[in-house]
Backbone as JSON, one array per atom type, in Angstrom:
{
  "sequence": "MSATTADIQQTDWSQYELRKHKLTPGRVILYVFLTLMALLWLLPMLLALYNSFREFGYTLEHGYVSFGGFTLDNYPNAWRRGGFSMSFGNSAIITIVAVIVTLALSSSMAFVLARVKMRFNFTLLAIFVAANLLPPQSLLSPIYRIFRSMPLPQWLSESGSLLDTHASVILINVAFQTGFCTFVLRNYMIGLPAAMYEAAEIDGASLWRQFYGITLPLIRPALAALATLQVAWIYNEFFWATVLLQSGDKMPVTSSLNNLKGTFFTDANLLSAGSIIAALPVLLIFFVLQKQFVSGLTLGATKD",
  "N": [[0.93, -1.3, 0.26], [1.89, 1.31, 0.95], [3.97, 1.36, -0.86], [2.96, 1.65, -3.58], [1.27, 4.2, -3.12], [3.64, 5.81, -2.59], [4.44, 5.61, -5.4], [2.62, 6.87, -6.79], [2.71, 9.43, -5.88], [5.39, 10.17, -6.91], [4.76, 9.73, -9.57], [2.8, 11.89, -9.83], [4.56, 13.97, -9.05], [6.39, 14.15, -11.1], [4.77, 14.65, -13.56], [3.99, 17.13, -12.61], [6.59, 18.4, -12.89], [7.25, 18.22, -15.63], [4.73, 19.74, -16.57], [5.83, 22.2, -15.71], [8.12, 23.0, -16.82], [7.28, 23.09, -19.42], [6.83, 24.69, -22.5], [4.89, 26.89, -23.31], [2.75, 29.09, -25.31], [2.02, 31.16, -24.16], [3.88, 31.2, -22.01], [6.19, 31.76, -23.43], [5.7, 34.22, -24.43], [5.95, 35.64, -22.35], [8.34, 35.23, -21.24], [9.72, 36.39, -23.36], [8.92, 38.96, -23.24], [9.67, 39.49, -20.56], [12.52, 39.51, -21.08], [13.16, 41.45, -22.77], [12.29, 43.64, -21.26], [14.34, 43.74, -19.28], [16.59, 43.97, -20.61], [15.87, 46.58, -21.7], [16.1, 48.22, -19.25], [18.77, 47.77, -18.55], [20.02, 48.93, -20.37], [20.83, 51.74, -20.59], [22.88, 51.45, -18.58], [24.68, 49.76, -19.75], [25.34, 51.26, -21.93], [26.71, 53.35, -20.8], [28.98, 51.87, -19.67], [30.01, 51.11, -21.96], [30.89, 53.55, -23.31], [32.71, 54.31, -21.44], [35.05, 53.28, -21.98], [36.14, 54.89, -24.03], [37.42, 57.29, -26.22], [36.77, 60.87, -25.4], [36.91, 62.79, -27.57], [36.38, 61.13, -30.05], [34.01, 60.04, -29.71], [32.51, 62.34, -29.74], [32.83, 63.01, -32.24], [32.16, 61.04, -33.89], [29.7, 60.33, -32.79], [27.92, 58.52, -30.13], [26.68, 56.09, -30.34], [28.58, 54.35, -31.93], [31.39, 52.63, -33.17], [34.94, 52.26, -31.93], [37.69, 54.07, -30.95], [39.03, 53.29, -28.59], [40.05, 53.39, -25.14], [42.08, 53.52, -22.23], [42.31, 55.17, -20.34], [40.57, 56.65, -18.96], [39.56, 55.89, -16.69], [41.79, 55.92, -14.82], [42.26, 58.6, -14.89], [39.71, 59.48, -13.78], [39.65, 58.57, -11.38], [41.71, 59.96, -10.21], [40.98, 62.73, -10.93], [38.7, 63.01, -9.6], [39.02, 62.68, -6.85], [38.91, 60.12, -5.63], [40.42, 58.65, -3.94], [39.97, 59.73, -1.32], [37.53, 60.31, -0.75], [36.15, 57.84, -1.15], [37.0, 56.71, 1.38], [35.71, 58.3, 3.04], [33.01, 57.77, 2.18], [33.06, 55.02, 3.22], [33.16, 55.55, 5.81], [30.69, 57.03, 6.65], [28.61, 55.29, 5.43], [29.2, 52.62, 6.73], [29.03, 53.49, 9.65], [26.47, 54.07, 9.88], [24.76, 52.4, 8.93], [25.12, 50.2, 10.92], [24.08, 51.59, 13.41], [21.55, 52.24, 12.45], [20.58, 49.53, 12.41], [20.85, 48.5, 14.73], [19.34, 50.18, 16.32], [16.64, 50.01, 15.05], [16.01, 47.23, 15.45], [16.13, 46.99, 17.97], [13.75, 48.66, 18.76], [12.0, 47.53, 17.12], [11.6, 45.24, 18.27], [10.48, 45.75, 20.86], [8.01, 46.85, 20.05], [6.82, 44.38, 19.04], [6.98, 42.44, 21.0], [6.55, 43.57, 23.59], [3.66, 44.7, 25.33], [2.02, 47.22, 24.65], [0.12, 50.31, 25.31], [0.24, 52.32, 23.06], [1.42, 51.05, 20.98], [0.75, 50.64, 18.35], [0.47, 53.37, 17.46], [2.88, 54.16, 17.71], [4.29, 52.62, 15.82], [3.11, 53.51, 13.32], [3.82, 56.22, 13.38], [6.47, 55.89, 12.81], [6.4, 54.78, 10.45], [5.12, 56.64, 9.12], [6.98, 58.96, 9.28], [8.75, 58.08, 6.86], [7.17, 58.8, 4.67], [7.45, 61.63, 4.47], [8.5, 64.01, 2.2], [12.18, 64.57, 1.45], [13.1, 67.12, 0.78], [11.06, 68.79, 1.78], [12.0, 69.04, 4.36], [14.51, 70.34, 4.09], [15.43, 73.34, 4.94], [14.69, 73.52, 7.67], [16.19, 71.44, 8.82], [18.73, 72.17, 8.17], [19.39, 74.56, 9.28], [18.77, 73.75, 12.07], [21.04, 71.95, 12.48], [23.13, 73.79, 11.87], [22.93, 75.38, 14.02], [23.65, 73.75, 16.11], [26.04, 73.56, 18.49], [29.44, 72.56, 18.57], [32.74, 71.43, 19.72], [35.84, 72.68, 18.73], [37.86, 71.26, 17.79], [36.52, 69.04, 17.06], [34.87, 69.78, 15.02], [35.42, 72.12, 12.15], [34.0, 74.04, 11.4], [32.6, 74.81, 13.7], [30.24, 73.96, 14.53], [27.61, 71.29, 14.11], [26.96, 71.02, 11.35], [28.49, 70.46, 8.18], [29.74, 68.2, 8.72], [30.78, 64.64, 9.02], [29.25, 63.69, 10.86], [26.55, 64.57, 10.63], [25.6, 63.58, 8.06], [25.38, 61.1, 8.89], [23.71, 61.05, 11.15], [21.27, 62.0, 9.74], [20.83, 59.98, 7.77], [20.35, 58.02, 9.6], [18.11, 58.65, 10.83], [16.42, 58.92, 8.78], [16.01, 56.05, 7.7], [15.78, 54.34, 10.13], [12.78, 54.02, 10.32], [11.86, 52.8, 8.47], [13.3, 50.3, 8.74], [12.67, 49.51, 11.54], [9.73, 48.95, 11.13], [9.93, 46.77, 9.09], [11.15, 44.58, 10.7], [9.75, 44.47, 12.77], [7.39, 43.37, 11.85], [8.64, 41.12, 11.05], [9.3, 39.91, 13.35], [7.05, 39.4, 14.71], [6.32, 37.21, 13.34], [7.68, 35.04, 14.65], [7.78, 32.23, 17.01], [5.56, 32.43, 19.62], [5.51, 30.43, 21.79], [8.12, 30.0, 22.33], [9.23, 32.2, 23.58], [7.72, 32.23, 25.86], [8.45, 30.08, 27.02], [10.97, 30.6, 27.67], [10.44, 32.87, 29.45], [9.78, 31.39, 31.65], [11.98, 29.87, 32.17], [13.3, 31.91, 33.5], [14.38, 34.06, 32.02], [15.59, 37.11, 31.26], [14.14, 40.14, 29.79], [16.05, 41.39, 28.17], [17.96, 39.24, 27.65], [16.08, 37.49, 26.25], [15.89, 38.97, 23.94], [18.68, 39.52, 22.99], [19.94, 36.69, 23.18], [17.89, 35.5, 21.78], [16.02, 36.34, 19.96], [17.79, 38.13, 18.06], [19.56, 36.25, 16.9], [17.69, 34.59, 15.18], [16.62, 36.66, 13.56], [18.36, 37.04, 11.66], [18.69, 36.55, 8.66], [17.02, 38.66, 8.13], [18.08, 40.6, 9.02], [20.46, 40.56, 7.38], [19.36, 41.06, 4.92], [18.1, 43.74, 5.13], [20.55, 45.14, 5.63], [21.99, 44.84, 3.34], [20.25, 46.37, 1.56], [20.41, 48.77, 2.83], [23.04, 49.41, 2.8], [23.26, 50.21, -0.05], [21.46, 52.17, -0.4], [22.52, 54.32, 1.72], [24.98, 54.57, 0.83], [24.75, 55.41, -1.71], [23.45, 57.9, -1.46], [22.93, 61.14, -2.28], [21.56, 63.77, -2.02], [21.57, 64.94, 0.76], [24.17, 64.73, 1.62], [25.57, 66.56, -0.32], [24.35, 68.9, 0.5], [24.67, 69.06, 3.28], [27.41, 68.74, 3.86], [30.34, 70.81, 3.19], [33.03, 70.96, 2.88], [35.6, 70.01, 0.58], [37.25, 67.87, 1.18], [35.57, 66.19, 2.85], [33.5, 64.96, 1.5], [31.42, 62.5, 0.11], [31.87, 59.34, -2.15], [29.68, 59.78, -4.07], [28.97, 62.37, -4.27], [31.4, 63.21, -5.03], [31.68, 62.99, -7.75], [30.8, 65.46, -8.87], [33.1, 66.61, -9.33], [33.98, 65.76, -11.76], [32.73, 67.21, -13.59], [32.92, 69.86, -16.03], [33.48, 73.4, -16.39], [32.33, 74.7, -18.8], [31.76, 72.46, -20.39], [31.11, 69.06, -20.09], [32.91, 65.99, -19.95], [31.49, 63.23, -20.89], [32.16, 60.46, -20.88], [34.27, 60.46, -19.45], [32.72, 61.04, -16.94], [31.12, 58.96, -16.97], [32.91, 56.47, -16.53], [33.84, 57.57, -13.75], [31.3, 56.9, -12.54], [31.09, 54.45, -12.95], [33.19, 53.34, -11.28], [32.32, 54.38, -8.94], [29.97, 52.85, -8.68], [30.64, 50.12, -8.03], [31.73, 49.1, -5.25], [29.23, 48.96, -4.41], [28.0, 46.79, -5.91], [29.67, 44.59, -5.5], [29.13, 44.34, -2.81], [26.69, 43.49, -2.81], [26.57, 41.07, -4.27], [28.1, 39.45, -2.79], [26.71, 39.17, -0.45], [24.4, 38.25, -1.26], [23.01, 35.44, -1.27], [22.17, 35.66, 1.48], [20.46, 38.0, 1.17], [18.71, 37.01, -0.48], [17.46, 35.09, 0.93], [16.41, 36.32, 3.09], [14.44, 37.93, 2.12], [12.63, 36.04, 1.26], [12.08, 34.33, 3.43], [9.73, 32.79, 4.91], [7.67, 32.99, 3.19], [6.6, 30.63, 2.49], [5.17, 27.89, 3.77], [5.82, 24.82, 5.62]],
  "CA": [[0.01, 0.1, -0.02], [2.73, 2.32, 0.92], [4.68, 1.6, -2.26], [1.86, 2.25, -4.28], [1.28, 5.61, -2.59], [4.96, 6.47, -2.94], [4.53, 5.39, -6.8], [1.53, 7.7, -7.2], [3.17, 10.48, -5.49], [6.38, 10.33, -7.74], [4.35, 10.37, -10.75], [2.34, 13.24, -9.63], [5.54, 15.03, -9.08], [7.18, 14.22, -12.57], [3.88, 15.57, -14.17], [4.46, 18.7, -12.34], [7.77, 18.97, -13.33], [7.01, 18.34, -16.9], [4.08, 21.15, -16.97], [6.51, 23.47, -15.13], [9.16, 23.08, -17.75], [6.81, 22.83, -20.63], [6.91, 25.79, -23.19], [3.28, 27.1, -23.96], [2.6, 30.29, -26.22], [1.84, 32.14, -22.85], [5.23, 31.2, -21.18], [7.0, 32.24, -24.39], [5.58, 35.53, -24.73], [6.3, 36.17, -21.02], [9.93, 35.12, -21.28], [10.25, 37.54, -24.25], [8.85, 40.31, -22.58], [10.81, 39.88, -19.32], [14.07, 39.63, -21.39], [13.21, 42.95, -23.41], [12.6, 44.48, -20.33], [15.72, 43.45, -18.61], [17.66, 44.68, -21.65], [15.9, 48.1, -21.56], [16.66, 48.51, -17.81], [20.3, 47.42, -18.27], [20.45, 49.62, -21.69], [21.83, 52.82, -20.05], [24.26, 50.96, -17.71], [25.47, 48.97, -20.58], [26.0, 51.98, -22.96], [27.67, 54.09, -19.66], [30.19, 51.13, -19.51], [30.8, 50.98, -23.02], [31.39, 54.72, -23.41], [33.72, 54.91, -20.4], [36.42, 52.81, -22.67], [36.31, 55.56, -25.3], [37.98, 59.0, -26.27], [35.53, 61.87, -25.78], [36.89, 63.24, -29.05], [36.07, 60.33, -31.14], [32.42, 60.2, -29.7], [31.97, 63.63, -30.07], [32.95, 63.31, -33.92], [31.33, 59.86, -34.54], [28.49, 59.69, -31.89], [27.92, 57.63, -29.07], [26.43, 55.03, -31.24], [29.62, 53.95, -32.85], [32.74, 51.77, -32.49], [36.05, 52.76, -32.17], [38.33, 55.17, -30.17], [38.67, 52.99, -27.35], [41.36, 53.96, -24.49], [41.74, 52.76, -20.55], [42.99, 56.36, -19.6], [39.43, 57.27, -18.24], [39.43, 55.27, -15.27], [42.84, 56.79, -14.01], [41.88, 60.23, -14.7], [38.36, 59.67, -13.24], [40.13, 58.31, -10.02], [42.61, 61.28, -10.0], [40.36, 64.1, -10.84], [37.47, 62.79, -8.51], [39.67, 62.41, -5.67], [38.29, 58.87, -5.05], [41.08, 57.85, -2.96], [39.48, 60.13, -0.03], [36.08, 60.21, -1.06], [35.84, 56.32, -0.79], [37.16, 56.44, 2.74], [34.41, 58.99, 3.64], [31.81, 56.98, 2.07], [32.78, 53.96, 4.27], [32.82, 55.94, 7.3], [29.29, 57.48, 6.66], [28.04, 54.09, 5.05], [29.3, 51.72, 8.04], [28.57, 53.78, 10.98], [24.96, 54.56, 9.57], [23.94, 51.12, 8.76], [25.15, 49.64, 11.96], [23.24, 52.53, 14.19], [20.34, 51.77, 12.28], [20.09, 48.35, 12.46], [21.09, 48.53, 16.06], [18.33, 50.99, 16.79], [15.71, 49.29, 14.78], [16.17, 45.78, 16.03], [15.4, 47.11, 19.33], [12.36, 49.3, 18.83], [11.05, 46.42, 16.75], [11.47, 44.05, 19.53], [9.57, 46.29, 21.94], [6.93, 46.79, 19.51], [6.45, 43.01, 18.57], [7.02, 41.38, 22.23], [6.12, 44.32, 24.94], [2.45, 44.94, 25.15], [1.97, 48.74, 25.42], [-1.06, 50.82, 24.54], [0.38, 52.82, 21.87], [2.58, 50.26, 20.07], [0.42, 50.87, 16.57], [0.58, 54.65, 17.26], [4.55, 54.32, 17.5], [4.79, 52.16, 14.41], [2.41, 54.29, 12.35], [4.85, 57.59, 13.46], [7.88, 55.41, 12.14], [6.26, 54.61, 8.96], [4.74, 58.03, 8.6], [8.25, 59.81, 8.92], [9.33, 57.92, 5.7], [6.34, 59.34, 3.85], [7.85, 63.07, 4.24], [9.73, 64.4, 0.99], [13.37, 65.11, 2.08], [13.43, 68.5, 0.3], [10.42, 69.63, 2.39], [12.83, 69.28, 5.72], [15.98, 70.84, 3.92], [15.68, 74.3, 5.33], [14.92, 73.79, 9.32], [17.71, 70.68, 9.01], [19.98, 72.73, 7.94], [19.15, 75.77, 10.38], [19.27, 73.14, 13.23], [22.57, 71.4, 12.46], [24.0, 75.08, 11.92], [22.87, 76.05, 15.46], [24.32, 73.12, 17.33], [27.42, 73.78, 18.7], [30.64, 71.47, 18.69], [34.26, 71.79, 19.59], [36.69, 73.37, 17.59], [38.73, 70.26, 17.57], [35.65, 68.17, 16.19], [34.31, 70.73, 13.75], [36.14, 73.39, 12.03], [32.81, 74.94, 11.55], [32.07, 74.87, 15.15], [28.52, 73.44, 14.4], [27.27, 69.97, 13.71], [27.21, 71.13, 9.87], [29.9, 69.82, 7.45], [30.83, 67.03, 9.49], [30.11, 63.31, 8.86], [28.1, 62.96, 11.7], [25.4, 65.38, 10.19], [25.13, 62.92, 7.24], [25.18, 59.8, 9.63], [22.41, 61.39, 11.83], [20.03, 62.2, 8.98], [20.55, 58.69, 7.5], [19.74, 56.93, 10.64], [16.74, 59.26, 11.17], [15.2, 58.58, 7.73], [16.16, 54.56, 7.62], [15.05, 53.68, 11.08], [11.45, 53.84, 10.47], [11.44, 51.45, 7.59], [13.91, 49.08, 9.21], [11.65, 48.89, 12.34], [8.66, 48.43, 10.34], [10.2, 45.46, 8.47], [11.93, 43.76, 11.44], [8.85, 44.29, 13.55], [6.46, 42.31, 11.21], [9.28, 39.7, 10.91], [9.3, 39.48, 14.73], [5.97, 38.94, 15.17], [6.02, 35.72, 13.02], [8.39, 34.1, 15.47], [7.03, 31.67, 17.98], [5.47, 33.12, 21.0], [5.71, 29.54, 22.64], [9.72, 30.04, 22.43], [9.5, 33.44, 24.49], [7.16, 31.99, 27.02], [9.35, 29.08, 27.76], [12.26, 31.82, 28.12], [10.16, 33.29, 30.54], [9.54, 30.51, 32.66], [13.26, 29.57, 32.65], [13.67, 33.26, 34.12], [15.09, 34.99, 31.14], [15.15, 38.53, 31.26], [13.78, 40.98, 28.16], [17.44, 41.77, 27.36], [18.46, 37.81, 27.1], [15.23, 37.13, 25.06], [16.39, 39.99, 22.52], [20.13, 39.21, 22.78], [19.98, 35.41, 23.15], [17.01, 34.57, 21.15], [15.85, 37.08, 18.69], [18.84, 38.45, 17.08], [20.03, 35.02, 16.03], [16.49, 34.14, 14.62], [16.02, 37.55, 12.39], [19.86, 37.18, 11.01], [18.4, 36.59, 7.54], [15.95, 39.88, 7.78], [19.12, 41.83, 9.18], [21.3, 40.5, 6.07], [18.7, 41.65, 3.68], [18.31, 45.2, 5.45], [22.08, 45.62, 5.7], [22.19, 44.9, 1.74], [19.37, 47.31, 1.33], [20.84, 50.15, 3.63], [24.21, 49.92, 2.28], [23.07, 50.65, -1.35], [20.81, 53.33, -0.07], [23.17, 55.12, 2.43], [26.07, 55.03, 0.07], [24.33, 56.17, -2.86], [22.83, 59.18, -1.15], [23.44, 62.29, -2.75], [21.18, 64.88, -1.78], [21.62, 65.26, 2.19], [25.88, 64.95, 1.61], [25.61, 67.78, -1.2], [23.65, 69.75, 1.5], [25.03, 69.18, 4.79], [28.81, 68.93, 3.72], [30.82, 71.79, 2.22], [34.39, 70.89, 2.52], [35.71, 68.81, -0.41], [37.79, 66.46, 1.89], [34.77, 65.25, 3.61], [32.69, 64.65, 0.29], [31.31, 60.85, -0.18], [31.99, 59.37, -3.49], [28.59, 60.0, -4.72], [29.43, 63.51, -4.36], [32.64, 63.68, -5.52], [31.24, 62.83, -9.01], [30.66, 66.71, -9.23], [34.3, 67.25, -9.6], [34.21, 65.57, -13.14], [32.32, 67.88, -14.31], [33.54, 70.89, -16.4], [32.84, 74.5, -16.27], [31.91, 74.79, -20.1], [31.32, 71.28, -21.08], [31.11, 67.69, -19.33], [33.41, 64.92, -20.67], [30.46, 62.48, -20.5], [33.1, 59.55, -21.09], [35.04, 60.35, -18.09], [31.91, 61.02, -16.06], [30.66, 57.31, -16.86], [34.06, 55.89, -16.03], [33.8, 57.79, -12.69], [30.15, 56.57, -12.13], [31.11, 52.65, -12.73], [34.09, 52.98, -10.21], [31.69, 54.57, -7.75], [29.1, 51.63, -8.56], [31.53, 48.93, -7.88], [31.44, 48.42, -4.16], [27.81, 48.33, -4.1], [27.85, 45.53, -6.82], [30.24, 43.61, -4.9], [28.71, 43.81, -1.47], [25.5, 42.79, -3.19], [26.83, 39.76, -4.97], [28.73, 38.61, -1.6], [25.43, 39.01, 0.35], [23.08, 37.89, -2.34], [22.11, 34.33, -0.63], [21.49, 35.95, 2.81], [19.52, 39.03, 0.68], [17.26, 36.59, -1.11], [16.8, 34.2, 1.99], [15.91, 37.02, 4.02], [13.48, 38.41, 1.49], [11.61, 35.0, 1.03], [11.86, 33.61, 4.57], [8.4, 33.09, 5.88], [6.78, 32.99, 2.41], [6.11, 29.53, 2.25], [4.83, 27.2, 5.15], [6.11, 23.54, 5.83]],
  "C": [[1.21, 1.3, 0.13], [3.67, 2.56, -0.52], [3.95, 2.17, -3.19], [1.28, 3.75, -3.98], [2.3, 6.33, -3.04], [5.1, 6.68, -4.77], [3.73, 6.8, -7.29], [1.95, 9.25, -6.89], [4.41, 11.03, -6.49], [5.76, 10.52, -8.88], [3.57, 11.52, -10.75], [3.41, 14.22, -9.73], [6.3, 15.23, -10.57], [6.08, 14.89, -13.62], [3.99, 16.83, -14.04], [5.44, 19.12, -12.77], [7.62, 19.32, -15.04], [6.02, 19.61, -17.51], [4.87, 22.39, -16.51], [7.28, 23.83, -16.1], [8.73, 23.2, -19.28], [6.55, 24.42, -21.42], [5.72, 26.32, -23.68], [3.42, 28.62, -24.5], [2.8, 31.49, -25.39], [3.08, 32.53, -22.35], [6.24, 31.88, -22.27], [6.88, 33.63, -24.7], [5.88, 36.21, -23.35], [7.64, 36.0, -20.91], [10.42, 36.4, -22.1], [10.28, 38.9, -23.77], [9.59, 40.7, -21.26], [12.29, 40.03, -20.09], [14.31, 41.03, -22.24], [13.14, 44.12, -22.04], [13.91, 44.81, -19.29], [16.66, 44.29, -19.4], [17.49, 46.32, -21.73], [16.35, 48.74, -20.51], [18.28, 48.64, -17.97], [20.91, 48.35, -19.45], [21.52, 50.67, -21.33], [23.04, 52.63, -19.31], [25.17, 50.63, -18.77], [26.27, 50.1, -21.58], [27.17, 52.99, -21.98], [29.04, 53.05, -19.82], [30.93, 51.06, -20.83], [31.54, 52.15, -23.34], [32.81, 54.95, -22.51], [34.98, 54.23, -20.92], [36.56, 53.5, -23.75], [36.77, 56.89, -25.03], [36.63, 59.61, -26.29], [35.66, 62.71, -27.29], [36.38, 62.49, -29.94], [34.53, 60.31, -30.77], [31.77, 61.0, -29.84], [32.01, 63.95, -31.43], [32.02, 62.04, -34.6], [29.89, 59.42, -33.94], [28.83, 58.43, -30.9], [27.7, 55.92, -29.28], [27.38, 54.4, -32.22], [30.65, 53.16, -32.4], [33.7, 52.11, -33.04], [36.46, 53.83, -31.17], [38.36, 54.57, -28.66], [40.19, 53.26, -26.37], [40.69, 53.34, -22.95], [41.98, 54.18, -19.81], [41.59, 57.19, -18.77], [39.1, 56.92, -16.99], [40.43, 55.98, -14.26], [42.56, 57.94, -13.82], [40.73, 60.54, -13.78], [38.78, 59.52, -11.83], [40.97, 59.41, -9.33], [41.78, 62.52, -9.67], [39.04, 64.17, -10.01], [37.75, 62.68, -7.28], [38.83, 61.17, -5.09], [38.8, 58.16, -3.92], [40.82, 58.58, -1.29], [38.19, 59.92, -0.06], [35.56, 58.58, -0.66], [35.85, 56.06, 0.76], [35.85, 57.22, 3.59], [33.16, 58.05, 3.32], [31.58, 55.72, 3.12], [32.81, 54.41, 5.37], [31.35, 56.16, 7.39], [28.37, 55.91, 6.87], [27.79, 53.01, 6.54], [28.71, 51.97, 9.24], [26.96, 53.72, 11.03], [24.24, 53.4, 9.64], [24.14, 50.52, 10.15], [24.55, 50.12, 12.96], [22.13, 52.24, 13.79], [19.58, 50.45, 12.58], [19.78, 47.98, 14.03], [19.77, 49.05, 16.58], [17.04, 50.6, 16.27], [15.24, 48.15, 14.96], [15.57, 45.99, 17.32], [14.25, 47.52, 19.72], [11.57, 48.25, 18.26], [10.63, 45.36, 17.51], [10.55, 44.51, 20.49], [8.31, 46.5, 21.39], [6.0, 45.42, 19.35], [6.2, 42.34, 20.24], [6.41, 42.36, 23.31], [4.86, 44.92, 24.49], [2.34, 46.3, 25.83], [0.7, 49.23, 24.45], [-1.01, 51.6, 23.07], [1.51, 52.23, 20.88], [2.22, 50.65, 18.53], [0.57, 52.33, 16.36], [2.05, 54.86, 17.03], [5.02, 53.82, 16.07], [4.05, 53.04, 13.26], [3.5, 55.68, 12.25], [5.99, 56.92, 12.7], [7.54, 55.1, 10.51], [5.76, 56.07, 8.39], [5.86, 58.97, 8.17], [8.75, 59.29, 7.45], [8.51, 58.25, 4.54], [6.72, 61.28, 3.46], [8.76, 63.25, 3.01], [11.1, 64.9, 1.71], [13.61, 66.68, 1.9], [12.74, 69.45, 1.29], [11.29, 70.02, 3.88], [14.21, 69.96, 5.44], [16.13, 72.11, 4.84], [15.74, 74.11, 7.14], [15.9, 72.38, 9.72], [18.68, 71.31, 9.14], [20.26, 73.93, 9.0], [19.61, 74.92, 11.77], [20.85, 72.44, 13.32], [23.53, 72.93, 12.62], [24.24, 75.6, 13.27], [23.41, 75.1, 16.6], [25.77, 73.21, 17.47], [28.45, 72.6, 18.98], [31.99, 72.08, 18.89], [34.96, 72.01, 18.78], [37.34, 72.17, 16.76], [37.87, 69.12, 16.96], [35.08, 68.69, 14.99], [34.71, 71.82, 13.46], [35.24, 74.56, 11.98], [32.36, 75.43, 12.73], [30.48, 74.42, 15.19], [28.55, 72.04, 14.11], [27.36, 69.76, 11.94], [28.39, 70.91, 9.39], [30.8, 69.15, 8.16], [30.26, 65.58, 9.21], [28.99, 62.69, 9.84], [26.7, 63.41, 11.46], [24.93, 64.46, 9.21], [24.66, 61.78, 7.89], [23.94, 60.0, 10.32], [21.18, 61.48, 10.84], [19.71, 61.01, 8.03], [19.7, 58.09, 8.23], [18.52, 57.26, 11.03], [15.66, 58.82, 10.24], [15.23, 57.0, 7.54], [15.56, 53.9, 8.54], [13.83, 53.4, 10.88], [11.01, 52.79, 9.76], [11.85, 50.18, 8.22], [12.75, 48.63, 10.22], [10.35, 48.17, 12.05], [8.47, 46.75, 9.92], [10.29, 44.85, 9.48], [10.64, 43.51, 12.47], [7.66, 43.13, 13.18], [7.28, 41.07, 11.24], [9.6, 39.02, 12.33], [8.15, 38.84, 15.01], [5.47, 37.46, 14.67], [6.86, 34.49, 13.81], [7.33, 33.4, 16.45], [6.6, 32.06, 19.28], [5.66, 31.93, 21.9], [7.09, 29.68, 23.23], [9.9, 30.89, 23.71], [8.72, 32.98, 25.82], [7.98, 30.77, 28.06], [10.73, 29.72, 28.13], [11.89, 32.03, 29.19], [10.07, 32.72, 31.75], [10.69, 29.87, 33.32], [13.92, 30.97, 33.68], [14.7, 34.06, 33.03], [14.67, 36.37, 31.23], [14.91, 39.12, 29.92], [14.96, 40.98, 27.44], [18.05, 40.08, 26.92], [17.22, 37.47, 26.16], [15.63, 37.95, 23.52], [17.72, 39.29, 22.12], [20.2, 37.88, 22.18], [18.95, 34.57, 22.12], [16.44, 34.93, 19.75], [16.62, 37.56, 17.85], [19.12, 37.09, 16.21], [18.91, 34.74, 15.21], [16.56, 35.27, 13.37], [17.6, 37.93, 11.72], [19.43, 37.42, 9.41], [17.63, 38.02, 6.96], [17.07, 41.2, 7.93], [20.09, 41.83, 8.28], [20.76, 41.46, 4.95], [18.69, 43.11, 3.82], [19.58, 45.73, 5.07], [22.29, 45.87, 4.33], [21.62, 46.25, 1.23], [20.18, 48.75, 1.63], [22.24, 50.49, 2.96], [24.03, 50.56, 0.97], [22.22, 52.0, -1.1], [21.57, 54.6, 0.23], [24.15, 55.49, 1.23], [25.84, 55.61, -1.31], [23.73, 57.4, -2.71], [23.53, 60.21, -1.72], [22.9, 63.76, -2.19], [21.75, 65.66, -0.17], [23.38, 65.79, 2.04], [26.38, 66.24, 0.82], [25.19, 68.92, -0.27], [24.58, 70.16, 2.61], [26.72, 69.27, 4.81], [29.37, 69.9, 2.64], [32.29, 71.74, 2.13], [34.78, 69.71, 1.48], [36.32, 67.62, 0.02], [36.9, 65.77, 2.57], [33.62, 64.79, 2.68], [32.66, 63.14, 0.24], [31.79, 60.86, -1.77], [30.78, 59.82, -4.45], [28.72, 61.48, -5.32], [30.6, 64.28, -5.12], [32.58, 63.43, -7.19], [31.2, 64.25, -9.4], [32.02, 67.16, -9.76], [35.01, 66.57, -11.03], [33.69, 66.36, -14.02], [32.84, 69.48, -14.72], [32.75, 72.31, -16.25], [32.15, 74.74, -17.42], [31.36, 73.74, -20.61], [32.03, 70.14, -20.29], [31.88, 66.41, -20.18], [32.65, 63.59, -19.92], [31.31, 60.57, -20.35], [33.86, 59.43, -19.89], [33.99, 60.33, -16.97], [31.29, 59.5, -15.88], [31.79, 56.57, -16.34], [33.96, 56.2, -14.27], [32.36, 56.96, -11.86], [29.95, 54.79, -12.05], [32.18, 52.39, -11.68], [33.11, 53.2, -8.88], [30.64, 53.4, -7.5], [29.69, 50.04, -8.02], [31.49, 48.21, -6.81], [30.19, 47.81, -3.44], [27.37, 46.78, -4.84], [28.42, 44.76, -6.07], [29.74, 43.19, -3.78], [27.17, 43.01, -1.73], [25.5, 41.21, -3.79], [27.45, 38.89, -3.56], [27.56, 38.03, -0.73], [24.3, 38.64, -0.32], [22.47, 36.49, -1.47], [21.71, 34.75, 0.79], [20.25, 37.02, 2.24], [18.32, 38.23, 0.46], [16.68, 35.72, 0.07], [15.92, 35.08, 3.05], [14.65, 37.97, 3.62], [12.2, 37.41, 1.42], [11.55, 34.06, 2.26], [10.29, 33.72, 4.98], [7.49, 32.98, 4.59], [6.02, 31.92, 1.8], [5.98, 28.9, 3.58], [5.22, 25.56, 5.0], [4.55, 22.6, 5.65]]
}
């Protein structure tokens, strides 16, 4: 009886695999459509990559959709003129500190919202989410004035205020990203088994022990996915770094791309090479954490 059941299950699974891989007209149309959309999305990036290996004079004469005029000089020139040696270090400081602080604060707040019963839990969560709906441009003037009026010792800030410091960019990124991360982690923690926390309370585990010893190990996939997103968002952030930082030696790599623009004309090939250089760290981090990123997004999507 069991053997017959196993054979039936095997046959059903084989038929499912055949149906899954069978090319129907609708599936062919879907594949063609998705391929065209992917190529359309990649076209500007591929065009920038292609022209970053070409001389500006040749493309100016023959057009960007042409073949020839190849050179490798754009990349060392972009690195030198953009000051990437210094700006990459600035981006690393801003991104690493902001991501660590954001995930630490958001995981703590998410744990409280998910596991501690308070009357205003939903109100706090709504405030966190609502803060992300505000356009950054509407807060430009008040934030600029607040940071300019916050005094700092001269040895910490040449301007004597929080303005024109890495701390200002870190604080603004933490403020804008903490709400989103709290929302994601809170929903993730709610799905954890409540019986596990009840057993921990019976064993005398404190709230801190439940957070550090139980919750954090279980939300590693979600933290990895959020860390990947936060690194990409904070590293690529351009608006606030340009507004709050005024010294060229403190600019992150995205703002340093302005150094590649000329007064009367811009070498688009040189700028393309600089953009490719600036994008490489994020691409490397994504490929390194790709497995954790996908598992963090899909964990809980199916049930056994």
